[in-house]
C-alpha positions in Angstrom: 0.0 0.0 0.0 1.2 3.5 -0.7 1.1 6.3 1.9 -2.3 7.7 0.7 -4.0 4.3 1.0 -2.6 3.9 4.4 -3.7 7.3 5.5 -7.2 6.5 4.3 -7.3 3.2 6.1 -6.1 4.9 9.2 -8.8 7.5 9.0 -11.4 4.7 8.4 -10.1 2.8 11.5 -10.0 5.8 13.9 -13.2 7.4 12.8 -15.0 4.0 12.7 -14.0 3.0 16.2 -14.8 6.4 17.6 -18.2 6.4 15.9 -19.2 3.2 17.7 -18.6 4.9 21.1 -20.4 8.2 20.0 -23.4 6.3 18.7 -24.1 4.6 22.0 -23.4 7.7 24.0 -25.9 9.7 21.9 -28.4 6.8 22.1 -28.3 6.2 25.9 -28.3 9.8 27.0 -31.9 10.7 26.3 -33.1 7.4 27.8 -31.2 7.9 31.0 -32.4 11.5 31.2 -36.0 10.4 30.9 -35.5 7.7 33.6 -33.9 10.3 35.9 -36.8 12.7 35.4 -39.3 9.9 36.2 -37.5 9.2 39.4 -37.4 12.9 40.4 -41.1 13.5 39.6 -42.6 10.2 40.8 -40.2 9.3 43.7 -40.3 5.7 42.5 -37.0 4.1 43.6 -37.1 1.7 40.6 -36.3 4.7 38.3 -33.4 5.7 40.5 -32.0 2.2 40.2 -32.6 2.3 36.4 -30.8 5.6 36.2 -27.8 4.3 38.1 -27.7 1.0 36.2 -27.8 2.5 32.7 -25.9 5.6 33.8 -22.8 3.5 34.8 -22.8 1.9 31.4 -23.1 5.4 29.8 -20.1 6.7 31.9 -17.9 3.8 30.9 -18.7 4.3 27.2 -18.3 8.0 27.4 -14.9 8.0 29.2 -13.4 5.5 26.8 -15.0 7.2 23.9 -13.2 10.4 24.8 -9.9 8.5 24.6 -10.8 7.3 21.1 -11.6 10.9 20.1 -8.2 12.0 21.2 -6.6 9.3 19.1 -8.6 10.5 16.1 -7.4 14.1 16.6 -3.8 12.9 16.5 -4.2 10.9 13.3 -6.0 13.9 11.7 -3.1 16.1 12.4 -0.6 13.6 11.3 -2.1 12.4 8.0 -4.2 15.3 6.7 -2.3 18.6 6.9 -3.2 19.5 3.3 -6.9 19.4 4.2 -6.2 21.6 7.3 -4.1 24.1 5.3 -6.8 24.5 2.5 -10.0 24.5 4.6 -8.9 25.0 8.2 -10.2 28.6 8.1 -13.7 27.2 7.2 -14.3 24.2 9.4 -11.7 25.0 12.1 -14.5 27.0 14.0 -17.0 24.2 14.2 -14.4 21.6 15.1 -13.1 24.0 17.9 -16.7 24.5 19.2 -17.1 20.6 19.2 -14.0 20.2 21.2 -15.0 22.9 23.7 -18.5 21.4 24.1 -17.4 17.7 24.3 -14.1 17.9 26.2 -14.9 20.8 28.5 -18.6 21.6 29.0 -20.0 18.1 28.6 -17.2 16.5 30.6 -17.6 19.0 33.4 -21.3 18.5 33.6 -20.9 14.7 33.6 -18.3 14.9 36.4 -20.8 17.0 38.5 -23.5 14.5 37.8 -21.4 11.5 38.7 -20.2 12.9 42.0 -23.5 14.8 42.7 -25.5 11.8 43.8 -26.9 12.6 47.3 -25.0 15.9 47.4 -27.0 18.1 45.0 -30.7 18.8 45.1 -32.6 16.2 43.1 -34.0 18.6 40.5 -30.6 20.2 39.9 -29.0 16.8 39.6 -31.6 15.7 37.0 -31.1 19.0 35.1 -27.4 18.3 34.9 -28.0 15.1 32.9 -30.5 16.8 30.6 -27.8 19.4 29.9 -25.3 16.5 29.2 -27.8 15.1 26.7 -28.2 18.5 25.0 -24.4 19.1 24.8 -23.9 15.6 23.4 -26.2 16.4 20.4 -24.8 19.9 20.1 -21.4 18.5 19.8 -22.5 16.0 17.2 -24.1 18.9 15.2 -20.8 20.8 14.9 -19.1 17.6 13.6 -21.8 17.3 11.0 -21.4 20.9 10.0 -17.7 20.3 9.4 -18.4 17.0 7.5 -21.2 18.6 5.6 -18.8 21.2 4.2 -16.6 18.4 3.0 -19.6 16.7 1.3 -21.1 19.9 -0.1 -18.9 23.0 0.3 -21.0 26.2 0.7 -20.5 29.7 2.2 -16.8 30.1 1.2 -14.5 31.5 -1.3 -10.9 30.5 -2.4 -8.2 33.1 -2.3 -4.6 32.3 -3.1 -5.3 28.6 -2.9 -6.9 28.8 0.6 -10.6 28.5 1.4 -12.2 31.3 3.6 -15.6 31.3 5.3 -17.8 34.0 3.9 -21.3 32.9 5.0 -21.6 31.1 8.3 -25.3 30.8 8.0 -24.9 28.9 4.7 -22.6 26.5 6.4 -25.0 25.9 9.3 -28.0 25.4 7.0 -26.1 23.2 4.5 -28.6 20.4 3.6 -25.7 17.8 3.6 -25.2 18.7 7.3 -28.8 19.3 8.4 -30.3 16.2 6.7 -27.4 14.0 7.9 -27.9 15.2 11.5 -31.5 14.3 11.4 -30.6 10.8 10.1 -27.9 10.1 12.7 -30.1 11.5 15.5 -32.7 8.9 14.5 -30.0 6.2 14.3 -28.6 7.1 17.7 -32.0 7.0 19.4 -32.7 3.7 17.6 -29.3 2.3 18.8 -30.0 3.4 22.4 -33.4 1.8 22.3 -32.1 -1.4 20.7 -29.3 -1.7 23.2 -31.5 -1.3 26.2 -34.0 -3.7 24.7 -31.4 -6.3 23.9 -29.7 -6.1 27.3 -33.1 -6.4 29.0 -33.9 -9.4 26.8 -30.6 -11.0 27.8 -31.6 -10.7 31.5 -34.9 -12.5 30.7 -32.9 -15.1 28.8 -30.9 -15.7 32.0 -34.1 -15.9 34.0 -33.5 -12.8 36.1 -35.2 -12.2 39.4 -35.3 -8.5 38.6 -38.4 -8.9 36.5 -40.1 -5.6 37.1 -36.8 -3.7 36.7 -36.0 -5.2 33.3 -39.6 -5.1 32.2 -39.5 -1.3 32.6 -36.2 -1.2 30.8 -37.5 -3.3 28.0 -40.6 -1.1 27.6 -38.5 2.1 27.6 -36.1 0.6 25.0 -38.8 -0.5 22.7 -40.5 3.0 23.1 -37.3 4.3 21.3 -36.5 1.4 19.1 -39.9 1.0 17.4 -40.6 4.6 16.2 -37.0 5.5 15.5 -36.3 2.4 13.4 -38.9 3.9 11.1 -37.9 7.6 11.5 -34.3 6.6 10.7 -35.2 4.9 7.4 -37.4 7.8 6.4 -34.8 10.4 7.2 -32.2 8.5 5.1 -34.4 8.4 2.0 -35.1 12.2 2.4 -31.4 12.9 1.7 -31.7 11.7 -2.0 -32.9 14.9 -3.6 -30.0 16.9 -2.1 -27.6 14.2 -3.0 -28.7 14.3 -6.6 -27.7 18.0 -6.7 -24.5 17.9 -4.4 -23.0 14.5 -5.3 -24.6 13.2 -8.6 -21.7 10.7 -9.0 -22.6 8.9 -5.7 -26.2 8.7 -6.7 -25.3 7.4 -10.1 -23.2 4.6 -8.5 -26.0 3.7 -6.1 -28.8 3.8 -8.8 -28.8 0.0 -9.3 -29.7 -0.4 -5.7 -32.4 2.2 -5.5 -36.1 2.3 -6.4 -36.8 4.0 -9.8 -38.3 7.1 -8.1 -35.1 7.6 -6.0 -32.5 7.2 -8.8 -30.4 10.1 -9.9 -30.9 11.7 -13.3 -27.5 10.7 -14.7 -25.5 7.6 -15.4 -22.0 7.1 -14.1 -20.5 7.7 -17.5 -22.4 11.0 -17.9 -21.3 12.3 -14.5 -17.7 11.3 -15.3 -17.8 13.3 -18.5 -19.3 16.3 -16.7 -16.6 16.2 -14.0 -13.8 15.8 -16.6 -15.2 18.9 -18.4 -15.3 20.8 -15.1 -12.2 19.6 -13.3 -9.9 18.2 -16.0 -8.7 14.6 -16.7 -9.1 12.1 -13.9 -11.1 9.2 -12.6 -14.0 10.6 -10.6 -15.9 7.3 -10.0 -15.8 6.1 -6.3 -15.5 2.4 -5.7 -18.5 0.6 -7.1 -18.7 -1.8 -4.1 -20.3 1.0 -2.1 -23.5 -0.1 -3.7 -23.3 -3.5 -1.9 -22.5 -1.7 1.4 -25.6 0.4 0.9 -27.7 -2.7 0.2 -26.5 -4.2 3.4 -27.4 -1.0 5.3 -31.0 -1.2 3.9 -31.4 -4.9 4.7 -30.3 -4.3 8.3 -32.7 -1.3 8.5 -35.6 -3.5 7.4 -34.7 -6.2 10.0 -34.4 -3.5 12.8 -38.0 -2.4 12.1 -39.2 -6.0 12.1 -37.3 -7.1 15.2 -38.4 -3.9 17.1 -42.1 -4.6 16.3 -41.5 -8.2 17.1 -40.1 -7.2 20.5 -43.1 -5.0 21.1 -45.4 -7.9 20.4 -43.5 -10.3 22.7 -43.7 -7.6 25.5 -47.4 -7.0 25.1 -48.1 -10.7 25.4 -45.6 -11.2 28.2 -44.0 -13.9 26.0 -40.5 -12.5 26.3 -40.5 -13.0 30.0 -41.5 -16.6 29.7 -39.7 -17.8 26.6 -35.9 -17.9 26.3 -36.2 -18.4 22.6 -38.1 -15.1 22.3 -35.5 -13.3 24.5 -32.7 -14.7 22.4 -34.4 -13.5 19.2 -34.7 -9.9 20.5 -31.1 -9.9 21.7 -30.1 -9.9 18.0 -31.1 -6.3 17.9 -28.0 -5.2 19.8 -25.4 -5.3 17.0 -27.7 -4.3 14.1 -27.6 -0.5 14.5 -23.9 -0.5 14.9 -23.4 -2.5 11.7 -26.0 -0.4 9.8 -24.6 3.0 10.8 -21.1 1.9 10.1 -22.2 0.9 6.6 -23.9 4.3 6.2 -20.7 6.1 7.1 -18.8 4.0 4.6 -21.3 4.9 1.8 -21.1 8.6 2.8 -17.3 8.9 3.1 -16.1 6.4 0.5 -18.9 7.6 -1.9 -17.3 11.0 -1.9 -14.0 9.8 -3.3 -11.8 10.8 -4.9 -12.6 14.1 -3.2 -11.7 15.2 0.3 -13.8 18.3 -0.2 -16.2 17.5 -3.0 -15.4 19.4 -6.1 -12.6 21.4 -4.5 -9.8 19.3 -3.1 -8.8 15.8 -4.0 -7.9 13.3 -1.3 -4.4 13.1 -2.8 -4.0 16.8 -2.2 -5.4 16.7 1.3 -2.9 14.2 2.9 0.3 15.1 4.6 3.7 14.5 3.1 4.4 11.6 5.3 6.4 8.5 4.3 4.8 5.1 3.8 6.8 3.7 6.7 5.7 6.4 9.1 2.0 6.0 8.0 2.2 2.2 8.4 3.8 2.6 11.9 1.1 5.1 13.0 -1.7 2.9 11.6 -0.5 -0.1 13.5 0.0 2.0 16.7 -3.4 3.7 16.5 -5.2 0.5 15.6 -3.7 -1.4 18.5 -4.6 1.4 20.9 -8.2 1.7 19.6 -8.7 -2.1 19.7 -7.6 -2.2 23.3 -9.9 0.7 24.2 -12.8 -1.0 22.4 -12.2 -4.4 24.0 -12.0 -2.7 27.5 -15.2 -0.9 26.8 -17.1 -4.0 25.6 -15.7 -6.1 28.5 -16.8 -3.5 31.1 -20.2 -3.0 29.5 -20.8 -6.7 29.2 -19.8 -7.2 32.9 -22.2 -4.5 34.1 -25.0 -5.8 31.8 -24.5 -9.4 33.0 -24.3 -8.3 36.7 -27.6 -6.4 36.6 -28.6 -3.6 38.9 -27.4 -5.1 42.2 -24.3 -3.4 43.6 -24.3 -0.6 41.1 -21.1 1.4 41.3 -22.4 4.7 40.2 -23.3 6.9 43.2 -24.1 5.7 46.7 -26.7 3.1 47.3 -30.2 4.4 47.4 -32.1 4.5 50.6 -34.9 2.5 49.1 -34.2 -0.5 47.0 -36.8 -2.4 45.2 -36.4 -6.2 44.8 -39.3 -7.7 42.8 -39.6 -11.5 42.8 -40.0 -13.3 39.5 -43.6 -14.1 40.3 -44.5 -10.4 40.3 -45.8 -10.8 36.7 
């Protein structure tokens, strides 16, 4: 592999690993915020236990996710100095705002929430987590603003070979950022719901004695998974008209996998001729295999809708609490959103190739002048570190999920602890 391919693989590895952490963080935050609010306003100790149980999983994922974000920042500075030189004046501001929100504001609020159990007034303590949830999505929005510019550059001008921001409002309202933010918001809420649903089903598979606890968790998870499985699909299809305008080549490549009404107006050959006329000689066709990845994403999206509805049916009939087969079936939901959204990111990013900034800067122009050996060494080092962080995260989450709500580490033990016997149904 040459240095450019290694740099692209490194970006894929670092961003892909980081995205898995971010997705679960965004998905769990609103669910925990609602559980916390229900505890504060009802006084039901079950919701306090729910908040503590899912909150400790959130904290583990958040902390290790921050570490993967730092790794991603290092690789960005190492491998893509050309991109920063050309467009740093444009998306440097949203990336700086994202860093301030995620690494300072959100982290500070989370620290106050973690150590505020029993020390802060209940309402204030609850408000802290709602602010954490808001800052998480605010942080994600700034990332999508920066990425949206790379997908569809707007609100800028190029002077002496450097891009300068001229219209911040145009950048904020970029349809490639706004529509994508709607799509990943739905995907994140679906992921959180699927994760809570799947873990709850796992506890029923193990014949938990915490029946009421995990029945409430299951109900809450499905309340997110069912509607947002549908919302996410709908939001994805709504991106097609803007993609036809901003990235006709991507739509041409995907046309064989789309319904006739969704297909772009041009063929791959037509768009290639148009881009050669506009940008000069070159191969402007992204890898054709992205169509297969897109197809996989759509198949997974279909199954997520089906399994979410199936879980709701099993819950209504109480079947999932009695049948290990039903519980095992619903556990399949857990990995689906992670696989589907990873496929979506591949289609979005690889489908933009050979452009780093669509129509403005080629990927070959965006990378740093780093030797092949240095890129290979950094790829191995970053990949090893990320794999270690991911394995640690999954091990700790699995441990907490398996242990259940007893002896929760987050906060001090509540004064009232509810233990419902299995026969409570």
